[in-house]
C-alpha positions as CSV (number, residue, x, y, z in Angstrom):
1,M,-8.2,19.3,-19.3
2,V,-6.8,16.2,-18.2
3,S,-9.0,13.1,-18.2
4,F,-8.8,9.7,-16.1
5,S,-10.3,6.7,-15.0
6,V,-10.4,5.7,-11.3
7,L,-10.1,2.1,-10.7
8,I,-11.2,0.5,-7.3
9,I,-11.3,-3.2,-6.6
10,T,-13.8,-4.0,-3.8
11,H,-14.9,-7.0,-1.8
12,G,-17.2,-7.1,1.3
13,R,-16.2,-3.6,2.6
14,E,-19.1,-1.5,1.4
15,E,-19.3,0.8,4.5
16,L,-15.7,1.9,3.8
17,L,-16.3,1.9,0.0
18,W,-19.0,4.5,0.5
19,K,-16.7,6.8,2.4
20,C,-14.2,6.3,-0.5
21,L,-16.9,7.0,-3.1
22,D,-18.0,10.2,-1.2
23,S,-14.5,11.6,-1.3
24,L,-14.3,11.3,-5.3
25,L,-15.1,14.9,-6.2
26,P,-12.7,16.2,-8.7
27,P,-13.7,19.7,-10.0
28,F,-14.9,18.6,-13.3
29,T,-17.0,15.7,-14.9
30,A,-14.6,14.2,-17.5
31,W,-13.7,11.1,-15.5
32,Q,-14.7,7.4,-15.4
33,L,-15.1,5.1,-12.1
34,I,-14.3,1.6,-12.9
35,L,-15.4,-0.4,-9.7
36,L,-15.0,-4.2,-9.7
37,A,-16.9,-6.2,-7.0
38,N,-14.5,-9.0,-6.7
39,G,-16.2,-12.3,-5.5
40,Q,-19.2,-10.5,-3.8
41,K,-21.9,-8.6,-5.4
42,L,-22.6,-4.9,-4.3
43,S,-26.0,-4.2,-2.5
44,E,-28.7,-2.2,-4.1
45,T,-27.8,0.7,-1.7
46,T,-24.4,0.8,-3.1
47,I,-25.5,0.6,-6.7
48,E,-28.0,3.5,-6.2
49,K,-25.2,5.5,-4.4
50,L,-23.0,5.1,-7.7
51,K,-25.7,6.9,-9.8
52,T,-25.2,10.0,-7.7
53,L,-21.6,10.4,-8.8
54,N,-20.6,13.0,-11.6
55,A,-18.8,10.3,-13.4
56,E,-19.1,7.7,-15.9
57,V,-19.5,4.7,-14.0
58,T,-18.3,1.1,-15.1
59,L,-19.6,-1.6,-12.9
60,L,-18.0,-5.0,-13.2
61,N,-18.6,-8.2,-11.2
62,S,-16.7,-11.4,-10.8
63,D,-18.4,-14.4,-9.2
64,A,-15.1,-16.0,-8.2
65,I,-12.5,-14.1,-6.3
66,M,-9.8,-13.1,-8.5
67,T,-6.1,-12.4,-7.4
68,P,-5.4,-8.6,-7.1
69,G,-3.4,-8.7,-10.2
70,A,-6.0,-10.6,-12.2
71,A,-8.7,-8.1,-11.0
72,R,-6.7,-5.1,-12.0
73,N,-5.8,-6.4,-15.5
74,F,-9.6,-7.3,-15.9
75,A,-10.5,-3.8,-14.9
76,L,-7.9,-2.1,-17.1
77,T,-9.5,-3.4,-20.1
78,H,-12.4,-1.1,-19.5
79,V,-10.2,2.1,-19.1
80,K,-11.2,5.0,-21.3
81,H,-8.9,7.8,-20.4
82,P,-5.2,8.6,-20.5
83,W,-4.6,8.4,-16.8
84,V,-5.5,5.5,-14.3
85,Y,-5.8,6.3,-10.7
86,F,-5.5,3.0,-8.7
87,L,-7.4,3.7,-5.2
88,D,-8.0,1.3,-2.4
89,D,-11.7,0.7,-1.4
90,D,-10.5,1.3,2.3
91,A,-8.9,4.7,1.6
92,F,-10.4,8.2,0.9
93,I,-9.0,11.3,-0.7
94,L,-8.3,14.1,1.6
95,P,-9.0,17.8,1.1
96,G,-6.7,19.7,-1.1
97,Y,-5.7,16.4,-3.0
98,W,-7.0,17.6,-6.4
99,E,-5.2,20.9,-6.1
100,E,-2.0,19.1,-5.8
101,A,-2.6,16.1,-8.4
102,L,-4.3,17.7,-11.3
103,P,-1.2,20.1,-12.4
104,L,1.0,16.9,-12.2
105,L,-1.4,15.0,-14.4
106,Q,-0.9,17.7,-17.2
107,D,2.9,17.5,-17.1
108,A,4.0,15.7,-20.2
109,K,7.2,14.7,-18.5
110,I,5.4,12.6,-15.8
111,D,4.4,9.0,-16.3
112,V,3.8,7.9,-12.8
113,V,3.0,9.8,-9.8
114,G,1.6,9.0,-6.2
115,G,1.6,9.9,-2.6
116,P,1.4,8.7,1.1
117,D,-1.5,7.2,2.9
118,S,-2.2,8.5,6.5
119,M,-4.3,7.6,9.5
120,A,-8.0,7.5,8.9
121,P,-10.1,9.2,11.5
122,G,-12.3,7.2,13.6
123,M,-10.3,4.0,13.7
124,S,-9.9,1.8,16.7
125,K,-6.7,2.2,18.9
126,F,-5.0,-0.9,17.6
127,S,-5.6,0.4,14.0
128,E,-4.2,3.8,15.0
129,A,-1.0,2.2,16.4
130,L,-0.7,-0.1,13.4
131,A,-0.9,3.1,11.2
132,I,1.9,4.8,13.4
133,T,4.0,1.7,13.2
134,L,3.9,1.4,9.5
135,A,5.0,5.0,9.1
136,S,8.2,4.1,11.1
137,P,11.6,3.4,9.3
138,F,12.3,0.8,12.1
139,C,9.4,-1.2,10.9
140,T,8.8,-0.8,7.2
141,G,12.5,0.3,6.3
142,L,12.9,2.1,2.9
143,T,9.0,1.9,2.2
144,F,8.1,4.1,5.4
145,S,7.4,7.1,3.1
146,R,4.5,5.4,1.6
147,H,2.9,5.9,4.9
148,H,4.6,9.1,6.0
149,A,4.8,12.3,4.1
150,L,8.5,12.7,3.2
151,G,9.5,16.2,2.5
152,N,7.1,18.9,1.0
153,R,7.7,19.0,-2.8
154,V,7.4,16.5,-5.7
155,M,10.4,14.4,-6.0
156,M,11.5,11.6,-8.3
157,A,10.6,8.3,-6.8
158,D,10.9,4.5,-7.1
159,E,8.8,1.6,-6.0
160,E,9.8,2.0,-2.5
161,K,7.9,5.3,-2.2
162,L,4.9,4.5,-4.3
163,S,1.8,2.3,-3.3
164,S,-1.0,1.0,-5.3
165,C,-3.5,2.3,-2.8
166,N,-3.0,5.9,-4.1
167,L,-1.2,5.6,-7.5
168,W,-1.3,7.4,-11.0
169,I,-0.1,5.7,-14.1
170,R,-0.5,6.8,-17.7
171,Q,-2.4,4.2,-19.5
172,S,-0.1,4.3,-22.4
173,V,3.0,3.0,-20.3
174,L,1.0,0.1,-18.6
175,G,0.8,-2.3,-21.7
176,E,-1.2,-5.3,-21.6
177,K,-1.7,-7.2,-18.5
178,P,0.9,-5.4,-16.5
179,F,0.2,-6.9,-13.1
180,P,1.3,-10.5,-12.3
181,E,-2.0,-12.7,-11.7
182,D,-0.3,-15.2,-9.6
183,F,0.7,-12.8,-6.6
184,L,-1.5,-12.5,-3.6
185,R,0.2,-9.4,-2.3
186,A,2.6,-6.7,-3.6
187,E,1.6,-7.0,-7.1
188,E,2.0,-3.4,-7.8
189,T,6.1,-3.7,-7.0
190,V,6.5,-5.8,-10.0
191,V,4.5,-3.2,-12.2
192,L,6.5,-0.3,-10.8
193,L,10.1,-2.1,-11.3
194,N,9.2,-3.0,-14.8
195,L,8.1,0.5,-15.5
196,S,11.3,1.8,-13.9
197,R,13.4,-0.4,-16.2
198,L,11.6,0.7,-19.2
199,G,12.2,4.3,-18.4
200,A,9.0,5.5,-17.0
201,R,9.4,9.0,-15.2
202,M,8.0,8.4,-11.9
203,Y,7.4,11.0,-9.0
204,Y,6.2,11.0,-5.4
205,H,4.4,14.1,-4.0
206,P,4.0,14.1,-0.1
207,K,1.0,16.4,-0.2
208,M,-1.1,13.9,-2.4
209,K,-2.5,12.1,0.7
210,V,-5.2,9.9,1.1
211,A,-6.7,8.4,4.6
212,H,-6.3,4.6,4.9
213,F,-8.2,2.5,7.3
214,R,-6.0,-0.3,8.9
215,R,-6.9,-3.7,10.2
216,K,-8.6,-3.7,13.5
217,K,-6.9,-6.8,15.1
218,L,-3.7,-8.7,15.3
219,A,-5.1,-11.9,13.9
220,D,-5.8,-10.2,10.7
221,L,-2.3,-8.9,10.4
222,W,-0.2,-12.0,10.2
223,R,-1.1,-13.4,6.8
224,P,-0.7,-9.9,4.8
225,T,2.6,-9.1,6.4
226,F,4.0,-12.8,5.9
227,L,2.9,-12.5,2.1
228,A,4.4,-9.1,1.9
229,G,7.8,-10.9,2.8
230,Y,7.1,-13.8,0.5
231,Y,6.4,-11.9,-2.4
232,R,9.2,-9.4,-2.0
233,S,11.6,-12.3,-2.1
234,R,9.9,-13.7,-5.1
235,T,10.1,-10.5,-6.8
236,M,13.6,-9.9,-5.9
237,K,14.5,-13.4,-7.5
238,K,12.9,-12.4,-10.8
239,S,13.8,-8.6,-10.7
240,P,16.7,-7.8,-8.5
241,S,17.3,-4.0,-8.2
242,A,19.9,-2.0,-6.6
243,G,19.6,-1.7,-2.9
244,S,17.3,-4.4,-2.6
245,E,19.6,-6.5,-0.3
246,V,18.2,-4.3,2.6
247,F,15.0,-6.4,2.5
248,W,17.0,-9.3,3.7
249,L,17.2,-7.6,7.3
250,P,13.9,-8.9,8.6
251,T,15.1,-12.4,7.9
252,V,18.5,-11.7,9.5
253,F,16.2,-10.4,12.4
254,V,14.6,-14.0,12.4
255,F,17.7,-15.8,12.4
256,L,18.9,-13.9,15.4
257,H,16.4,-15.8,17.3
258,L,18.4,-18.8,16.9
259,T,21.2,-17.5,19.1
260,L,18.9,-18.3,22.0
261,L,19.6,-22.1,21.4
262,F,23.3,-21.8,21.8
263,S,24.0,-18.6,23.5
264,P,21.1,-17.4,25.7
265,Y,23.4,-14.6,26.9
266,T,24.2,-13.1,23.6
267,F,20.3,-13.4,22.5
268,W,19.1,-11.6,25.8
269,T,21.8,-8.8,25.4
270,M,20.6,-8.2,21.8
271,A,17.0,-8.5,22.9
272,R,17.6,-5.7,25.5
273,L,19.4,-3.5,23.2
274,Y,16.6,-3.9,20.5
275,L,13.9,-3.2,23.1
276,M,15.7,-0.3,24.3
277,I,16.0,1.2,20.8
278,I,12.3,0.3,19.5
279,G,11.0,1.4,23.0
280,C,12.3,4.8,22.7
281,V,11.2,5.2,19.0
282,S,7.8,4.0,20.1
283,I,7.3,6.4,22.9
284,G,8.5,9.1,20.5
285,L,6.2,8.2,17.9
286,G,3.5,8.0,20.3
287,M,4.2,11.6,21.8
288,K,4.7,12.9,18.2
289,T,1.1,11.7,17.3
290,K,-0.3,12.8,20.7
291,R,-1.1,8.9,21.5
292,G,1.5,8.3,24.0
293,M,-0.7,5.5,25.6
294,L,-0.4,3.4,22.5
295,A,3.4,3.2,22.8
296,P,3.4,-0.5,24.1
297,V,1.2,-1.6,21.3
298,I,3.4,0.3,18.7
299,L,6.5,-1.5,20.3
300,F,5.0,-4.7,19.9
301,L,3.9,-4.2,16.2
302,H,7.4,-3.1,15.2
303,Y,8.5,-6.6,16.5
304,F,5.5,-8.5,15.1
305,I,5.7,-7.0,11.6
306,V,9.4,-7.2,11.2
307,F,9.5,-10.8,12.3
308,S,6.3,-11.9,10.0
309,Y,7.7,-10.3,7.2
310,G,11.1,-12.0,7.7
311,V,9.5,-15.3,8.2
312,G,7.4,-15.0,4.8
313,F,10.7,-13.9,3.1
314,L,12.5,-16.8,4.4
315,Y,9.9,-19.3,3.7
316,E,9.7,-18.3,0.0
317,R,13.5,-19.1,-0.2
318,I,12.8,-22.6,1.2
319,R,9.8,-23.4,-0.6
320,R,7.0,-21.9,-2.7
321,I,3.4,-21.6,-1.7
322,K,1.1,-23.9,-3.4
């Protein structure tokens, strides 16, 4: 029988954390929950809730907010089982997950395996539009399959298909302090690239889904998107990989706005073409998900995310964030 440790980092989202904890119902008791309260202590209600789980609970606290990588590295020192499951505190496991995951964890040929996230029920309209947009290859490019089930069978994977919100890694391949501690975002990309270079066997299963809550307003979206571009650029400098040039496209998109200064006609021609394509895509996505009224928001989010990401990528090429 396989055994594992579930690792969750949380900060100030206890209501969502409860939903996450309620979904952790593997069909046996040989598992450990490692929960790190990062910079904010948990309420007594949550602590009492932890006692109801059929798991060995390791509760950790950090008075100061640690970076995501530092928090995960600290939590990893308490792992007691061969597999580590990284799960976000604002995500929860969907029915049927364990039936797909457990057989893969018993396969000696697999070192890393993960699956996509999907739209969580009960979100705001803006959050729904954001979830739909992130699952569009016209927005997130090669990484869209992190948010959209690609195919229906397990397949070999790379970091473009895998996300730390729903990711299993054998402890034996992780090593000591695998996560970069100076990254504010996308720290798992570095880990997965390093594991790939070391020959780790990585897989993606489209049926290993979790539901993932999304940000509720535009003001909360700029910084993480900017940082995603920033740290992708930084990662590419240190660890260039085949095909990574495609991540320059959002920066090219940003530069195209400069044509407005010397050739407004060219700019508006390209702008109309872009709006026509993304408009059709947004309407299609809205209709496919039975949320046609969200098409204008989906269209805007395509633009906003690509532009913000491109600015972050470009900014890293110019100077480093202090």
